[in-house]
Each structure stands twice: as structure tokens, then as C-alpha cells.
N, C-alpha and C positions, 0 to 999 in steps of 0.2 A: 816205727811208732814215733809220733811227734808229741811232745808236750810243750805247748806254747802258752805264754802269758803275755798278751798284748792288749788287754782290755783296760780302758780308763785313760784319762788324760795324764801325760807326763811319764807314763810307764814305758820302760824299755822292753823290747822284744827279747825274751829269754826262752830258749827252746833246747830241749834235749832230744836227740834222735838216736835210735839204736837199731842195729841189725844183728840178730843172733848169728853166731858162727860156731862151727864144730858140732859135736855130737851130744853135748850136754854134760860131759864129764862124769864125775863120780856118781852124782845123784841119778843121772839118766841110766847108768849101768845098773844101779840098784833097782830102779823102777822097771827096767826091762826084765830083771830076774823075778820081780814080783814079791820080794821078801821085805815086807813092811818093817819088820823088826830091825833090819839093817838100816833102813831110812830113819827110823825113830832114833837109833843109836849113832847115826852119823854125826861126828863132832862138828861144832860150829865152823872151825877153820876149813874143814873139807867141803861143807855146803857153801861157804863163802868163797873160798879161793880155788876150788877144784871142780866147780860145777857151773854150767850155764855161762858161756863166754859170749861176748859180743863186741862189735865195733860201735863205739859211742862217740857222739859229738855234742858239744855244748856250744850254742851260738847265742851271743849277746850283741844285738845291734850290728850284725854283720861280721863280728870277730868270732872266729871258730877255734875251739879247743878240741883236738882229736885224741881219743884214747882207743887204741887198736887192740883187739883180742884180749879184753880184760874180763875178769869174772864179774858179771853184772850185779850180783848180790853184794860182793865185796865193794864194788864201786859205789853202790847205794849206801851201804853202811859207812864207808869212808867219807862220803859227802855229809851224811847226817852227823857223824862225830866231829868232822871238821867245822861244820857250822855251829855246833855246840861250843867247841873250843874257841872259835872266833868270837862268839858272844861273850865268853868269859874273859879271854885274854887280849882281844883286839887284833891279833895276827896269828896265823897258823900256816903250816905247810902240809899239803896233802900229797902222799905218794901212794899209788895204787899198785900194790904187789910188785913193785919194781918194773912194771911193764911200760909205763907211759911217761915217766919222768914226773918230777914234782910240780905242783901248781901252788903258788903262794897266794894266800888270801889276806887282805888287810882291811880292817874296818875303820872308817872315818865318818863319824856321825851315823846317818842312816845308810851310807853307801859302802859297798864292798868293792875294792879293786882286786882284780884277778890277774895273775901273770903266770903263764906256763914257762917254767924255767928252761925247758929244753928247746922250745921253738921261739920264745920271746913274745908270743902273742899276749896282748894285754887289753883289758877293758874294765868297765865297772857297771854296776847296777845296784839297786837297793838290796839290803839284806832280806827284806820281805819278798822281793821279786825272786831272788835266788832260792830262798827257802821254799817258796810256793812251787817253783819249777822242780826242785829236787823231790818234794813230796808228791807232786803229780807224776813225775817220772817213776817214782817208787810204786805208786798205785798201778800205773800202766804196765810196768814190768811184772809185778805180782799177778795182775789180772791175766796177762798173757801166759805166764808160766803155770799158774794154778788152773787155768782153763785147760791147758794142754796136759797137765799132770796134776790132777786134783789131790793125789796121794802125797804130794810134797808137803801138804799141810800137817801131816803127822809128825814132821820134824819140828822140834821146839824152836829152832832159830827162825825158820820160815813162818811158823804159826805166830810167833811173837811179833815179827815184823808186819804180818798181815793184820793183826789186831792193832798194833801201834799206828798204822796208816789208816785205820778206820774202814778197812775193806768190808768187814761184816755188815756195816751199816749202809753200804752203797746200793743194795738191792737184794731181792729175794734169791737170785742166783748165787751171789757171793755168800750170803748167809747160809744157804743150803749146802754149798760146797764146803764151807768151814764146818758146819754141823756134821756132815757125813764123814769128814776126815777125823773129827774128834770122836765120833762113835766107833770108827775103826780102831783108833788108838786105844780107847778105853776097853773095847772088846778084846783086843790083843792083851791088854794088861790084866783083864779079869779072868 
């Protein structure tokens, strides 16, 4: 799955790619058992850190940052929180569940410099370009995961992220997927 942003003059090419690896972890085991109450009650840390792994790359103008066998939802949350911290503090360090080594982000005007501390890879892009790529990556990840496993949306963490990324408004299919999951969750609660 590619998420590219290369439209417009002066913009840098910012692309996330990912390839799912493994069996889907904790959430996939619960989905296989078909016990939605277990998925509803799955704590955030388990859905984030022990479910749905992937090999992820971020490429900015030919410079690549590789993150191997990382939990993709935790990766997405980490980037979102890091970009928030960057906007507030001007610098931040992001470490992904101790699997990929830290990436340091620093803000200077509209530009973000990125440096992977383990590999030494470094580059820059604008904050807006990076944020746009992270948000598009999030939408693509959630589209792929919830299309394959619609019942994931009964989990509060996944459902909140789905809404935060505006997934319900992307089309009838996404809205119907969300509505069906909410009906299942409310039916189980009632």
C-alpha cells in the first residue's frame, strides 16, 4: 500500500509503504474465535502493540526510513502523537515499541527534519506534507484492516481512530461498515 504526496509545485515526495506480516496477533485470534465481547473489551495497548504487524517504510525524496515488524496501529498512533508534540515543543523523539530505534523530529519554521538515530538516515519535508502523508497512511491502513475484518470497529480504539481520520465520510461502503459494527456493539450491550 502506497501513500504518496507529490502534487503541487515545490512539494517533496513523501510516501509511506507497508506490507502486512504475521497472523494479525491478538485481535486476529479474537476475530477467529468470533467472540465480539472479547474484541470490545480488548485494551488499547493490546490492539495497538500486539495486533496487525507490518514492515513499513517512509520515503522522503529518496531517503528511506525502515521500520520492520512493527504493530501498524501503534506506528500510526506514535506518528500522530509525535506530530502533535512536535507542533507544541519543536522537537520530539519517536520510538516504536522498541522495535525500530528512535526517529528524531525537529521543527524549524514550516520544515521538519527527520533523523533515524539507528541508521543515521536524515532528510526534511514540511510539517504539512508529513502530516498529510501520516493521515493518508492511517486511512489506507484502516481501510485495509476494516475491509478484511469489519468487526474490528467494535473496539473503541479502532473505532475512535476510524472516526478521527474521517473514514465514515469517505463513501457509502465505509459508512455502512461503521454503522454495521456500531449496531453489533449496541446489540451486544442491549
